[in-house]
Biopython code that builds the backbone (N, CA, C, O; Angstrom):
import numpy as np
from Bio.PDB.StructureBuilder import StructureBuilder

atoms = [
    (1, "UNK", "N", (7.640, -12.779, -33.368)),
    (1, "UNK", "CA", (8.094, -12.919, -32.013)),
    (1, "UNK", "C", (6.893, -12.768, -31.067)),
    (1, "UNK", "O", (5.922, -12.075, -31.369)),
    (2, "UNK", "N", (6.994, -13.422, -29.944)),
    (2, "UNK", "CA", (5.924, -13.325, -28.947)),
    (2, "UNK", "C", (6.383, -12.461, -27.776)),
    (2, "UNK", "O", (7.570, -12.396, -27.456)),
    (3, "UNK", "N", (5.412, -11.799, -27.144)),
    (3, "UNK", "CA", (5.734, -10.982, -25.971)),
    (3, "UNK", "C", (6.117, -11.901, -24.809)),
    (3, "UNK", "O", (5.563, -12.989, -24.657)),
    (4, "UNK", "N", (7.068, -11.448, -23.996)),
    (4, "UNK", "CA", (7.515, -12.226, -22.863)),
    (4, "UNK", "C", (8.734, -13.071, -23.198)),
    (4, "UNK", "O", (8.846, -13.593, -24.307)),
    (5, "UNK", "N", (9.646, -13.206, -22.245)),
    (5, "UNK", "CA", (10.844, -13.999, -22.415)),
    (5, "UNK", "C", (11.077, -14.821, -21.187)),
    (5, "UNK", "O", (11.104, -14.285, -20.080)),
    (6, "UNK", "N", (11.252, -16.146, -21.354)),
    (6, "UNK", "CA", (11.535, -17.042, -20.231)),
    (6, "UNK", "C", (13.062, -17.085, -20.058)),
    (6, "UNK", "O", (13.802, -17.380, -20.997)),
    (7, "UNK", "N", (13.511, -16.782, -18.826)),
    (7, "UNK", "CA", (14.936, -16.846, -18.512)),
    (7, "UNK", "C", (15.261, -18.271, -18.069)),
    (7, "UNK", "O", (14.468, -18.916, -17.382)),
    (8, "UNK", "N", (16.423, -18.747, -18.468)),
    (8, "UNK", "CA", (16.858, -20.120, -18.091)),
    (8, "UNK", "C", (15.774, -21.169, -18.349)),
    (8, "UNK", "O", (15.313, -21.854, -17.436)),
    (9, "UNK", "N", (15.388, -21.270, -19.609)),
    (9, "UNK", "CA", (14.256, -22.141, -19.958)),
    (9, "UNK", "C", (14.479, -23.594, -19.548)),
    (9, "UNK", "O", (13.516, -24.298, -19.244)),
    (10, "UNK", "N", (15.702, -24.044, -19.534)),
    (10, "UNK", "CA", (15.983, -25.424, -19.189)),
    (10, "UNK", "C", (15.665, -25.777, -17.729)),
    (10, "UNK", "O", (15.423, -26.941, -17.409)),
    (11, "UNK", "N", (15.666, -24.789, -16.863)),
    (11, "UNK", "CA", (15.395, -25.054, -15.438)),
    (11, "UNK", "C", (14.113, -24.341, -14.941)),
    (11, "UNK", "O", (13.912, -24.180, -13.737)),
    (12, "UNK", "N", (13.257, -23.921, -15.889)),
    (12, "UNK", "CA", (11.987, -23.308, -15.515)),
    (12, "UNK", "C", (12.187, -21.936, -14.889)),
    (12, "UNK", "O", (11.605, -21.637, -13.847)),
    (13, "UNK", "N", (13.002, -21.104, -15.516)),
    (13, "UNK", "CA", (13.282, -19.764, -14.955)),
    (13, "UNK", "C", (12.097, -18.829, -15.024)),
    (13, "UNK", "O", (11.040, -19.183, -15.546)),
    (14, "UNK", "N", (12.279, -17.640, -14.497)),
    (14, "UNK", "CA", (11.247, -16.628, -14.443)),
    (14, "UNK", "C", (10.891, -16.148, -15.844)),
    (14, "UNK", "O", (11.709, -16.169, -16.762)),
    (15, "UNK", "N", (9.625, -15.709, -15.975)),
    (15, "UNK", "CA", (9.154, -15.079, -17.210)),
    (15, "UNK", "C", (9.191, -13.549, -16.998)),
    (15, "UNK", "O", (8.540, -13.028, -16.093)),
    (16, "UNK", "N", (9.949, -12.852, -17.831)),
    (16, "UNK", "CA", (9.967, -11.392, -17.740)),
    (16, "UNK", "C", (9.098, -10.816, -18.833)),
    (16, "UNK", "O", (8.930, -11.416, -19.894)),
    (17, "UNK", "N", (8.548, -9.650, -18.565)),
    (17, "UNK", "CA", (7.643, -9.015, -19.503)),
    (17, "UNK", "C", (8.421, -8.144, -20.458)),
    (17, "UNK", "O", (9.228, -7.314, -20.039)),
    (18, "UNK", "N", (8.180, -8.330, -21.743)),
    (18, "UNK", "CA", (8.729, -7.485, -22.765)),
    (18, "UNK", "C", (7.738, -7.425, -23.923)),
    (18, "UNK", "O", (6.810, -8.230, -24.004)),
    (19, "UNK", "N", (7.944, -6.477, -24.801)),
    (19, "UNK", "CA", (7.073, -6.299, -25.940)),
    (19, "UNK", "C", (7.897, -6.307, -27.211)),
    (19, "UNK", "O", (9.035, -5.839, -27.242)),
    (20, "UNK", "N", (7.295, -6.853, -28.262)),
    (20, "UNK", "CA", (7.940, -6.860, -29.554)),
    (20, "UNK", "C", (7.643, -5.537, -30.259)),
    (20, "UNK", "O", (6.489, -5.136, -30.409)),
    (21, "UNK", "N", (8.693, -4.886, -30.677)),
    (21, "UNK", "CA", (8.559, -3.624, -31.394)),
    (21, "UNK", "C", (9.110, -3.813, -32.803)),
    (21, "UNK", "O", (10.252, -4.233, -32.987)),
    (22, "UNK", "N", (8.290, -3.500, -33.779)),
    (22, "UNK", "CA", (8.762, -3.641, -35.163)),
    (22, "UNK", "C", (9.557, -2.407, -35.532)),
    (22, "UNK", "O", (9.177, -1.281, -35.208)),
    (23, "UNK", "N", (10.651, -2.635, -36.206)),
    (23, "UNK", "CA", (11.475, -1.527, -36.670)),
    (23, "UNK", "C", (11.302, -1.385, -38.158)),
    (23, "UNK", "O", (11.302, -2.390, -38.870)),
    (24, "UNK", "N", (11.158, -0.214, -38.641)),
    (24, "UNK", "CA", (11.001, -0.018, -40.088)),
    (24, "UNK", "C", (9.596, -0.347, -40.536)),
    (24, "UNK", "O", (8.718, -0.563, -39.700)),
    (25, "UNK", "N", (9.363, -0.392, -41.835)),
    (25, "UNK", "CA", (8.061, -0.600, -42.431)),
    (25, "UNK", "C", (7.784, -2.074, -42.750)),
    (25, "UNK", "O", (6.625, -2.458, -42.907)),
    (26, "UNK", "N", (8.791, -2.871, -42.844)),
    (26, "UNK", "CA", (8.619, -4.257, -43.283)),
    (26, "UNK", "C", (8.154, -5.165, -42.165)),
    (26, "UNK", "O", (8.098, -4.767, -41.002)),
    (27, "UNK", "N", (7.822, -6.388, -42.535)),
    (27, "UNK", "CA", (7.436, -7.400, -41.559)),
    (27, "UNK", "C", (8.695, -7.988, -40.968)),
    (27, "UNK", "O", (9.696, -8.164, -41.662)),
    (28, "UNK", "N", (8.641, -8.292, -39.686)),
    (28, "UNK", "CA", (9.792, -8.854, -39.028)),
    (28, "UNK", "C", (10.816, -7.761, -38.703)),
    (28, "UNK", "O", (10.501, -6.571, -38.706)),
    (29, "UNK", "N", (12.016, -8.185, -38.432)),
    (29, "UNK", "CA", (13.053, -7.235, -38.082)),
    (29, "UNK", "C", (12.784, -6.528, -36.770)),
    (29, "UNK", "O", (13.337, -5.460, -36.507)),
    (30, "UNK", "N", (11.923, -7.129, -35.936)),
    (30, "UNK", "CA", (11.555, -6.476, -34.692)),
    (30, "UNK", "C", (12.603, -6.723, -33.615)),
    (30, "UNK", "O", (13.554, -7.484, -33.797)),
    (31, "UNK", "N", (12.398, -6.068, -32.516)),
    (31, "UNK", "CA", (13.283, -6.226, -31.397)),
    (31, "UNK", "C", (12.437, -6.286, -30.118)),
    (31, "UNK", "O", (11.321, -5.766, -30.091)),
    (32, "UNK", "N", (12.947, -6.900, -29.089)),
    (32, "UNK", "CA", (12.242, -7.007, -27.829)),
    (32, "UNK", "C", (12.684, -5.836, -26.936)),
    (32, "UNK", "O", (13.873, -5.539, -26.816)),
    (33, "UNK", "N", (11.691, -5.181, -26.315)),
    (33, "UNK", "CA", (11.938, -4.041, -25.437)),
    (33, "UNK", "C", (11.383, -4.396, -24.081)),
    (33, "UNK", "O", (10.225, -4.805, -23.987)),
    (34, "UNK", "N", (12.176, -4.254, -23.007)),
    (34, "UNK", "CA", (11.643, -4.547, -21.669)),
    (34, "UNK", "C", (10.472, -3.624, -21.330)),
    (34, "UNK", "O", (10.481, -2.451, -21.703)),
    (35, "UNK", "N", (9.495, -4.132, -20.645)),
    (35, "UNK", "CA", (8.320, -3.359, -20.261)),
    (35, "UNK", "C", (8.567, -2.754, -18.888)),
    (35, "UNK", "O", (8.959, -3.443, -17.947)),
    (36, "UNK", "N", (8.331, -1.453, -18.795)),
    (36, "UNK", "CA", (8.349, -0.768, -17.512)),
    (36, "UNK", "C", (7.018, -0.039, -17.395)),
    (36, "UNK", "O", (6.760, 0.909, -18.136)),
    (37, "UNK", "N", (6.181, -0.474, -16.474)),
    (37, "UNK", "CA", (4.881, 0.148, -16.282)),
    (37, "UNK", "C", (4.611, 0.272, -14.795)),
    (37, "UNK", "O", (5.185, -0.465, -13.993)),
    (38, "UNK", "N", (3.762, 1.176, -14.431)),
    (38, "UNK", "CA", (3.344, 1.352, -13.049)),
    (38, "UNK", "C", (2.131, 0.461, -12.835)),
    (38, "UNK", "O", (1.116, 0.604, -13.516)),
    (39, "UNK", "N", (2.240, -0.445, -11.899)),
    (39, "UNK", "CA", (1.123, -1.323, -11.552)),
    (39, "UNK", "C", (0.542, -0.917, -10.222)),
    (39, "UNK", "O", (1.260, -0.479, -9.322)),
    (40, "UNK", "N", (-0.770, -1.066, -10.101)),
    (40, "UNK", "CA", (-1.494, -0.711, -8.894)),
    (40, "UNK", "C", (-1.803, -1.992, -8.129)),
    (40, "UNK", "O", (-2.102, -3.018, -8.740)),
    (41, "UNK", "N", (-1.735, -1.947, -6.811)),
    (41, "UNK", "CA", (-2.090, -3.069, -5.970)),
    (41, "UNK", "C", (-1.255, -3.109, -4.703)),
    (41, "UNK", "O", (-0.204, -2.477, -4.599)),
    (42, "UNK", "N", (-1.753, -3.864, -3.755)),
    (42, "UNK", "CA", (-1.022, -4.026, -2.498)),
    (42, "UNK", "C", (0.034, -5.106, -2.679)),
    (42, "UNK", "O", (0.169, -5.678, -3.760)),
    (43, "UNK", "N", (0.777, -5.380, -1.620)),
    (43, "UNK", "CA", (1.862, -6.345, -1.647)),
    (43, "UNK", "C", (1.366, -7.698, -2.122)),
    (43, "UNK", "O", (0.366, -8.211, -1.620)),
    (44, "UNK", "N", (2.063, -8.274, -3.085)),
    (44, "UNK", "CA", (1.737, -9.589, -3.665)),
    (44, "UNK", "C", (0.414, -9.625, -4.398)),
    (44, "UNK", "O", (-0.163, -10.697, -4.575)),
    (45, "UNK", "N", (-0.078, -8.474, -4.828)),
    (45, "UNK", "CA", (-1.322, -8.419, -5.576)),
    (45, "UNK", "C", (-1.178, -7.357, -6.687)),
    (45, "UNK", "O", (-0.639, -6.274, -6.459)),
    (46, "UNK", "N", (-1.657, -7.681, -7.852)),
    (46, "UNK", "CA", (-1.647, -6.724, -8.957)),
    (46, "UNK", "C", (-3.072, -6.431, -9.425)),
    (46, "UNK", "O", (-3.835, -7.340, -9.753)),
    (47, "UNK", "N", (-3.402, -5.177, -9.448)),
    (47, "UNK", "CA", (-4.703, -4.770, -10.007)),
    (47, "UNK", "C", (-4.525, -4.216, -11.411)),
    (47, "UNK", "O", (-5.412, -3.548, -11.942)),
    (48, "UNK", "N", (-3.361, -4.500, -12.015)),
    (48, "UNK", "CA", (-3.104, -4.125, -13.403)),
    (48, "UNK", "C", (-2.343, -2.865, -13.526)),
    (48, "UNK", "O", (-2.166, -2.120, -12.562)),
    (49, "UNK", "N", (-1.872, -2.617, -14.770)),
    (49, "UNK", "CA", (-1.088, -1.399, -15.017)),
    (49, "UNK", "C", (-1.970, -0.170, -15.075)),
    (49, "UNK", "O", (-3.161, -0.257, -15.373)),
    (50, "UNK", "N", (-1.370, 0.983, -14.785)),
    (50, "UNK", "CA", (-2.083, 2.257, -14.900)),
    (50, "UNK", "C", (-2.408, 2.478, -16.377)),
    (50, "UNK", "O", (-1.548, 2.357, -17.250)),
    (51, "UNK", "N", (-3.659, 2.802, -16.623)),
    (51, "UNK", "CA", (-4.105, 3.097, -18.012)),
    (51, "UNK", "C", (-5.269, 4.065, -17.919)),
    (51, "UNK", "O", (-5.654, 4.495, -16.831)),
    (52, "UNK", "N", (-5.817, 4.396, -19.059)),
    (52, "UNK", "CA", (-6.973, 5.299, -19.078)),
    (52, "UNK", "C", (-8.163, 4.618, -18.382)),
    (52, "UNK", "O", (-8.958, 5.275, -17.710)),
    (53, "UNK", "N", (-8.272, 3.302, -18.554)),
    (53, "UNK", "CA", (-9.363, 2.558, -17.919)),
    (53, "UNK", "C", (-9.100, 2.236, -16.448)),
    (53, "UNK", "O", (-10.034, 1.974, -15.690)),
    (54, "UNK", "N", (-7.805, 2.258, -16.041)),
    (54, "UNK", "CA", (-7.382, 1.933, -14.691)),
    (54, "UNK", "C", (-6.469, 3.033, -14.169)),
    (54, "UNK", "O", (-5.260, 2.832, -14.052)),
    (55, "UNK", "N", (-7.047, 4.215, -13.850)),
    (55, "UNK", "CA", (-6.210, 5.393, -13.529)),
    (55, "UNK", "C", (-5.447, 5.251, -12.218)),
    (55, "UNK", "O", (-5.818, 4.477, -11.336)),
    (56, "UNK", "N", (-4.384, 6.013, -12.123)),
    (56, "UNK", "CA", (-3.593, 6.075, -10.901)),
    (56, "UNK", "C", (-4.434, 6.732, -9.803)),
    (56, "UNK", "O", (-4.968, 7.821, -10.013)),
    (57, "UNK", "N", (-4.562, 6.094, -8.643)),
    (57, "UNK", "CA", (-5.412, 6.639, -7.598)),
    (57, "UNK", "C", (-4.779, 7.876, -6.941)),
    (57, "UNK", "O", (-3.603, 7.881, -6.577)),
    (58, "UNK", "N", (-5.597, 8.911, -6.807)),
    (58, "UNK", "CA", (-5.202, 10.147, -6.121)),
    (58, "UNK", "C", (-6.295, 10.446, -5.115)),
    (58, "UNK", "O", (-7.478, 10.423, -5.452)),
    (59, "UNK", "N", (-5.911, 10.720, -3.906)),
    (59, "UNK", "CA", (-6.882, 10.968, -2.862)),
    (59, "UNK", "C", (-7.171, 12.449, -2.738)),
    (59, "UNK", "O", (-6.301, 13.215, -2.324)),
    (60, "UNK", "N", (-8.368, 12.864, -3.088)),
    (60, "UNK", "CA", (-8.739, 14.269, -3.070)),
    (60, "UNK", "C", (-8.712, 14.855, -1.653)),
    (60, "UNK", "O", (-8.461, 16.049, -1.490)),
    (61, "UNK", "N", (-8.958, 14.061, -0.659)),
    (61, "UNK", "CA", (-8.983, 14.575, 0.732)),
    (61, "UNK", "C", (-7.604, 15.195, 1.069)),
    (61, "UNK", "O", (-7.533, 16.270, 1.665)),
    (62, "UNK", "N", (-6.566, 14.535, 0.696)),
    (62, "UNK", "CA", (-5.210, 15.038, 0.967)),
    (62, "UNK", "C", (-4.982, 16.351, 0.198)),
    (62, "UNK", "O", (-4.405, 17.295, 0.738)),
    (63, "UNK", "N", (-5.429, 16.405, -1.046)),
    (63, "UNK", "CA", (-5.262, 17.615, -1.839)),
    (63, "UNK", "C", (-6.026, 18.797, -1.208)),
    (63, "UNK", "O", (-5.538, 19.927, -1.203)),
    (64, "UNK", "N", (-7.198, 18.525, -0.691)),
    (64, "UNK", "CA", (-7.977, 19.573, -0.034)),
    (64, "UNK", "C", (-7.224, 20.122, 1.170)),
    (64, "UNK", "O", (-7.202, 21.331, 1.403)),
    (65, "UNK", "N", (-6.610, 19.228, 1.928)),
    (65, "UNK", "CA", (-5.809, 19.683, 3.106)),
    (65, "UNK", "C", (-4.697, 20.616, 2.678)),
    (65, "UNK", "O", (-4.442, 21.629, 3.328)),
    (66, "UNK", "N", (-4.027, 20.273, 1.573)),
    (66, "UNK", "CA", (-2.923, 21.095, 1.097)),
    (66, "UNK", "C", (-3.452, 22.455, 0.641)),
    (66, "UNK", "O", (-2.831, 23.477, 0.931)),
    (67, "UNK", "N", (-4.570, 22.489, -0.057)),
    (67, "UNK", "CA", (-5.125, 23.795, -0.524)),
    (67, "UNK", "C", (-5.526, 24.657, 0.653)),
    (67, "UNK", "O", (-5.329, 25.872, 0.615)),
    (68, "UNK", "N", (-6.084, 24.066, 1.698)),
    (68, "UNK", "CA", (-6.485, 24.843, 2.881)),
    (68, "UNK", "C", (-5.247, 25.497, 3.507)),
    (68, "UNK", "O", (-5.261, 26.680, 3.849)),
    (69, "UNK", "N", (-4.167, 24.696, 3.650)),
    (69, "UNK", "CA", (-2.928, 25.255, 4.234)),
    (69, "UNK", "C", (-2.374, 26.388, 3.375)),
    (69, "UNK", "O", (-1.933, 27.412, 3.896)),
    (70, "UNK", "N", (-2.400, 26.194, 2.039)),
    (70, "UNK", "CA", (-1.854, 27.226, 1.165)),
    (70, "UNK", "C", (-2.701, 28.473, 1.228)),
    (70, "UNK", "O", (-2.160, 29.578, 1.192)),
    (71, "UNK", "N", (-4.018, 28.337, 1.321)),
    (71, "UNK", "CA", (-4.897, 29.498, 1.419)),
    (71, "UNK", "C", (-4.638, 30.270, 2.702)),
    (71, "UNK", "O", (-4.642, 31.500, 2.688)),
    (72, "UNK", "N", (-4.411, 29.566, 3.820)),
    (72, "UNK", "CA", (-4.111, 30.242, 5.088)),
    (72, "UNK", "C", (-2.829, 31.050, 4.981)),
    (72, "UNK", "O", (-2.756, 32.182, 5.459)),
    (73, "UNK", "N", (-1.824, 30.465, 4.354)),
    (73, "UNK", "CA", (-0.560, 31.162, 4.181)),
    (73, "UNK", "C", (-0.767, 32.380, 3.291)),
    (73, "UNK", "O", (-0.223, 33.444, 3.585)),
    (74, "UNK", "N", (-1.525, 32.260, 2.227)),
    (74, "UNK", "CA", (-1.799, 33.384, 1.340)),
    (74, "UNK", "C", (-2.522, 34.502, 2.068)),
    (74, "UNK", "O", (-2.181, 35.671, 1.893)),
    (75, "UNK", "N", (-3.519, 34.164, 2.885)),
    (75, "UNK", "CA", (-4.225, 35.169, 3.658)),
    (75, "UNK", "C", (-3.280, 35.904, 4.598)),
    (75, "UNK", "O", (-3.346, 37.126, 4.729)),
    (76, "UNK", "N", (-2.401, 35.150, 5.250)),
    (76, "UNK", "CA", (-1.448, 35.774, 6.181)),
    (76, "UNK", "C", (-0.524, 36.741, 5.426)),
    (76, "UNK", "O", (-0.228, 37.825, 5.928)),
    (77, "UNK", "N", (-0.070, 36.361, 4.237)),
    (77, "UNK", "CA", (0.809, 37.221, 3.449)),
    (77, "UNK", "C", (0.084, 38.486, 3.013)),
    (77, "UNK", "O", (0.631, 39.585, 3.109)),
    (78, "UNK", "N", (-1.170, 38.329, 2.524)),
    (78, "UNK", "CA", (-1.932, 39.474, 2.083)),
    (78, "UNK", "C", (-2.197, 40.421, 3.223)),
    (78, "UNK", "O", (-2.085, 41.636, 3.063)),
    (79, "UNK", "N", (-2.547, 39.882, 4.369)),
    (79, "UNK", "CA", (-2.816, 40.734, 5.546)),
    (79, "UNK", "C", (-1.568, 41.468, 5.966)),
    (79, "UNK", "O", (-1.637, 42.632, 6.358)),
    (80, "UNK", "N", (-0.423, 40.807, 5.890)),
    (80, "UNK", "CA", (0.850, 41.445, 6.280)),
    (80, "UNK", "C", (1.194, 42.566, 5.294)),
    (80, "UNK", "O", (1.664, 43.627, 5.705)),
    (81, "UNK", "N", (0.968, 42.341, 4.021)),
    (81, "UNK", "CA", (1.269, 43.337, 3.002)),
    (81, "UNK", "C", (0.339, 44.551, 3.134)),
    (81, "UNK", "O", (0.723, 45.683, 2.840)),
    (82, "UNK", "N", (-0.876, 44.287, 3.578)),
    (82, "UNK", "CA", (-1.890, 45.345, 3.743)),
    (82, "UNK", "C", (-1.776, 46.036, 5.112)),
    (82, "UNK", "O", (-2.519, 46.972, 5.408)),
    (83, "UNK", "N", (-0.850, 45.569, 5.924)),
    (83, "UNK", "CA", (-0.665, 46.087, 7.284)),
    (83, "UNK", "C", (-1.932, 45.988, 8.126)),
    (83, "UNK", "O", (-2.156, 46.818, 9.007)),
    (84, "UNK", "N", (-2.751, 44.991, 7.864)),
    (84, "UNK", "CA", (-3.971, 44.816, 8.641)),
    (84, "UNK", "C", (-3.847, 43.613, 9.577)),
    (84, "UNK", "O", (-4.827, 43.202, 10.198)),
    (85, "UNK", "N", (-2.678, 43.068, 9.673)),
    (85, "UNK", "CA", (-2.497, 41.878, 10.479)),
    (85, "UNK", "C", (-2.046, 42.273, 11.881)),
    (85, "UNK", "O", (-1.278, 43.218, 12.058)),
    (86, "UNK", "N", (-2.533, 41.540, 12.861)),
    (86, "UNK", "CA", (-2.029, 41.699, 14.214)),
    (86, "UNK", "C", (-1.790, 40.308, 14.808)),
    (86, "UNK", "O", (-2.156, 39.302, 14.201)),
    (87, "UNK", "N", (-1.191, 40.252, 15.962)),
    (87, "UNK", "CA", (-0.796, 38.974, 16.588)),
    (87, "UNK", "C", (-1.994, 38.022, 16.741)),
    (87, "UNK", "O", (-1.871, 36.826, 16.478)),
    (88, "UNK", "N", (-3.135, 38.547, 17.161)),
    (88, "UNK", "CA", (-4.312, 37.705, 17.373)),
    (88, "UNK", "C", (-4.803, 37.075, 16.098)),
    (88, "UNK", "O", (-5.227, 35.920, 16.101)),
    (89, "UNK", "N", (-4.752, 37.827, 14.985)),
    (89, "UNK", "CA", (-5.163, 37.303, 13.687)),
    (89, "UNK", "C", (-4.268, 36.131, 13.278)),
    (89, "UNK", "O", (-4.758, 35.105, 12.806)),
    (90, "UNK", "N", (-2.967, 36.287, 13.460)),
    (90, "UNK", "CA", (-2.044, 35.212, 13.089)),
    (90, "UNK", "C", (-2.272, 33.985, 13.966)),
    (90, "UNK", "O", (-2.267, 32.860, 13.466)),
    (91, "UNK", "N", (-2.471, 34.187, 15.251)),
    (91, "UNK", "CA", (-2.742, 33.054, 16.114)),
    (91, "UNK", "C", (-3.993, 32.279, 15.729)),
    (91, "UNK", "O", (-4.025, 31.049, 15.772)),
    (92, "UNK", "N", (-5.033, 33.037, 15.346)),
    (92, "UNK", "CA", (-6.286, 32.420, 14.898)),
    (92, "UNK", "C", (-6.082, 31.583, 13.657)),
    (92, "UNK", "O", (-6.566, 30.455, 13.575)),
    (93, "UNK", "N", (-5.353, 32.140, 12.674)),
    (93, "UNK", "CA", (-5.107, 31.425, 11.445)),
    (93, "UNK", "C", (-4.264, 30.166, 11.653)),
    (93, "UNK", "O", (-4.521, 29.132, 11.037)),
    (94, "UNK", "N", (-3.271, 30.258, 12.514)),
    (94, "UNK", "CA", (-2.399, 29.117, 12.791)),
    (94, "UNK", "C", (-3.150, 28.001, 13.525)),
    (94, "UNK", "O", (-2.893, 26.819, 13.295)),
    (95, "UNK", "N", (-4.073, 28.381, 14.403)),
    (95, "UNK", "CA", (-4.818, 27.374, 15.164)),
    (95, "UNK", "C", (-5.889, 26.695, 14.384)),
    (95, "UNK", "O", (-6.272, 25.576, 14.723)),
    (96, "UNK", "N", (-6.404, 27.329, 13.332)),
    (96, "UNK", "CA", (-7.488, 26.734, 12.544)),
    (96, "UNK", "C", (-7.018, 25.781, 11.496)),
    (96, "UNK", "O", (-7.832, 25.215, 10.767)),
]
sb = StructureBuilder()
sb.init_structure("model")
sb.init_model(0)
sb.init_chain("A")
sb.init_seg("    ")
for serial, (resi, resn, name, xyz) in enumerate(atoms, 1):
    if name == "N":
        sb.init_residue(resn, " ", resi, " ")
    sb.init_atom(name, np.array(xyz, "f"), 0.0, 1.0, " ", f" {name:<3s}", serial, name[0])
structure = sb.get_structure()
């Protein structure tokens, strides 16, 4: 069997992606399984499926922003538990 299946072949239908999976140890007896993969790219463009060679993009800048916010919250909690926090300290942390 070949990968891919043409729908409505008589009228030039769409080609859907599927893969042939062999069942058991023998040759043949395979089945077609629909392919579901995450593809990268903008609208109407494909830069290919996510793989080890084509990793899913993650923006470190956004992660850094989240870590900074979490650290500020942690500092506020620790200061409150230590009873060393005052209104001015909290205002400074919130503004930064």
